[in-house]
VOLUMNU-227527 format. One line per field, with one value per residue (C-alpha): x, y, z; residue in one letter; residue number from 0. Coordinates in steps of 0.2 Angstrom, whole numbers. Example, Ala and Ser with C-alpha at 12.3 -4.5 7.8 and 13.67 -1.06 7.14 Angstrom:
BEGIN
east = c(62 | 68) $
north = c(-22 | -5) $
up = c(39 | 36) $
rest = c(a | s) $
nr = c(0 | 1) $
***
This chain:
BEGIN
east = c(-47 | -52 | -42 | -28 | -28 | -8 | -8 | 10 | 15 | 32 | 46 | 48 | 64 | 61 | 39 | 24 | 32 | 49 | 48 | 39 | 52 | 55 | 63 | 68 | 50 | 42 | 38 | 33 | 26 | 27 | 22 | 21 | 3 | -12 | -29 | -47 | -55 | -70 | -85 | -77 | -84 | -76 | -74 | -65 | -51 | -49 | -29 | -35 | -43 | -30 | -20 | -2 | 4 | 18 | 12 | 21 | 12 | 20 | 16 | 23 | 31 | 14 | 8 | -4 | -7 | 4 | 0 | 1 | 8 | 1 | 4 | -3 | 10 | 1 | -11 | -9 | -10 | 11 | 13 | 32 | 32 | 20 | 28 | 46 | 41 | 32 | 47 | 60 | 47 | 46 | 64 | 66 | 52 | 60 | 78 | 71 | 63 | 80 | 86 | 76 | 79 | 69 | 59 | 43 | 30 | 15 | 3 | -15 | -30 | -33 | -41 | -34 | -43 | -37 | -45 | -58 | -47 | -45 | -27 | -29 | -29 | -45 | -56 | -67 | -75 | -73 | -83 | -85 | -68 | -62 | -47 | -35 | -35 | -21 | -30 | -27 | -14 | -25 | -15 | -24 | -18 | -26 | -24 | -13 | -8 | 12 | 15 | 11 | -1 | -13 | -14) $
north = c(26 | 11 | 5 | -5 | -22 | -19 | -3 | 4 | 12 | 23 | 22 | 37 | 37 | 48 | 48 | 35 | 23 | 22 | 4 | -5 | -15 | -32 | -47 | -64 | -72 | -56 | -38 | -32 | -15 | -10 | 5 | 10 | 17 | 22 | 18 | 18 | 3 | 2 | 11 | 22 | 38 | 52 | 53 | 63 | 49 | 46 | 46 | 28 | 21 | 28 | 11 | 10 | -4 | -12 | -19 | -29 | -36 | -49 | -51 | -63 | -56 | -53 | -43 | -55 | -55 | -68 | -63 | -48 | -46 | -34 | -29 | -16 | -9 | 1 | 18 | 37 | 36 | 32 | 38 | 40 | 22 | 14 | 23 | 19 | 0 | -1 | 7 | -7 | -21 | -18 | -14 | -33 | -39 | -31 | -37 | -55 | -55 | -62 | -50 | -35 | -19 | -4 | 2 | 3 | -9 | -15 | -26 | -30 | -26 | -33 | -34 | -41 | -35 | -39 | -29 | -22 | -11 | -14 | -16 | -18 | -9 | -4 | 1 | 15 | 28 | 47 | 60 | 50 | 46 | 26 | 26 | 13 | 19 | 9 | 9 | 11 | 24 | 31 | 36 | 37 | 30 | 41 | 42 | 42 | 27 | 32 | 26 | 42 | 46 | 58 | 59) $
up = c(-109 | -97 | -83 | -89 | -83 | -76 | -67 | -67 | -51 | -51 | -39 | -29 | -17 | -1 | -4 | -4 | -15 | -11 | -4 | -22 | -32 | -38 | -30 | -37 | -35 | -44 | -37 | -20 | -15 | 6 | 14 | 32 | 34 | 45 | 46 | 55 | 54 | 41 | 45 | 61 | 63 | 71 | 89 | 101 | 106 | 89 | 91 | 100 | 83 | 72 | 68 | 61 | 52 | 43 | 25 | 12 | -2 | -15 | -34 | -46 | -63 | -72 | -58 | -49 | -31 | -19 | -5 | 10 | 27 | 39 | 54 | 66 | 75 | 88 | 88 | 82 | 104 | 102 | 87 | 87 | 93 | 82 | 67 | 70 | 77 | 58 | 47 | 57 | 53 | 34 | 33 | 40 | 29 | 13 | 18 | 19 | 1 | -10 | -22 | -19 | -29 | -31 | -45 | -52 | -54 | -63 | -54 | -55 | -43 | -27 | -10 | 7 | 22 | 39 | 57 | 47 | 35 | 17 | 9 | -10 | -27 | -29 | -47 | -41 | -51 | -46 | -53 | -69 | -71 | -68 | -58 | -46 | -29 | -16 | 1 | 13 | 6 | -3 | -19 | -33 | -53 | -67 | -86 | -95 | -84 | -84 | -64 | -56 | -44 | -34 | -15) $
rest = c(m | t | v | p | e | v | i | p | i | a | h | e | p | g | y | h | t | d | t | i | g | h | w | d | g | g | q | f | l | g | s | v | v | a | a | f | p | n | g | y | t | v | t | d | d | w | p | a | h | k | r | w | h | a | v | l | h | t | f | d | a | a | g | h | h | l | g | s | r | v | e | r | t | g | t | d | e | n | h | r | t | a | v | e | t | a | k | n | l | l | t | r | w | l | d | a | l | p | g | h | r | y | g | d | i | a | i | r | p | f | r | h | e | v | d | d | v | l | f | g | l | v | i | e | t | f | e | g | t | e | h | a | e | l | y | p | d | t | l | g | f | y | e | p | w | d | g | s | y | d | t) $
nr = c(0 | 1 | 2 | 3 | 4 | 5 | 6 | 7 | 8 | 9 | 10 | 11 | 12 | 13 | 14 | 15 | 16 | 17 | 18 | 19 | 20 | 21 | 22 | 23 | 24 | 25 | 26 | 27 | 28 | 29 | 30 | 31 | 32 | 33 | 34 | 35 | 36 | 37 | 38 | 39 | 40 | 41 | 42 | 43 | 44 | 45 | 46 | 47 | 48 | 49 | 50 | 51 | 52 | 53 | 54 | 55 | 56 | 57 | 58 | 59 | 60 | 61 | 62 | 63 | 64 | 65 | 66 | 67 | 68 | 69 | 70 | 71 | 72 | 73 | 74 | 75 | 76 | 77 | 78 | 79 | 80 | 81 | 82 | 83 | 84 | 85 | 86 | 87 | 88 | 89 | 90 | 91 | 92 | 93 | 94 | 95 | 96 | 97 | 98 | 99 | 100 | 101 | 102 | 103 | 104 | 105 | 106 | 107 | 108 | 109 | 110 | 111 | 112 | 113 | 114 | 115 | 116 | 117 | 118 | 119 | 120 | 121 | 122 | 123 | 124 | 125 | 126 | 127 | 128 | 129 | 130 | 131 | 132 | 133 | 134 | 135 | 136 | 137 | 138 | 139 | 140 | 141 | 142 | 143 | 144 | 145 | 146 | 147 | 148 | 149 | 150) $
***
């Protein structure tokens, strides 16, 4: 089975997809996520390179990417503060979306890069099977395309 044009993503409260849903302008996908810059090779000072972000992607009702808000909130050197700041920022962004409500979404692949980090839903092939991978969250979506994911 080929990858569908629109990828379903199931809302899962208290887990990786707990901040996704619909708003008056379409759909949204939010997250708090850490990522290393593209091309980073592990060094002894890796906590200084692992960056935490608040992320909010918006989509129209048909799943087309409208825009992305990404803000780096710190590194793993200040893990607790960086994560808490990202959570608070994402909450403010979500609260500002008119009519936002959590639930399942269905979006099209997209790419958005900030500070040498890829944020997006990208079609890839792994062990001969095409799938959609959400970056930098590293959630993989596969057949039967029911919105479930693999971490």
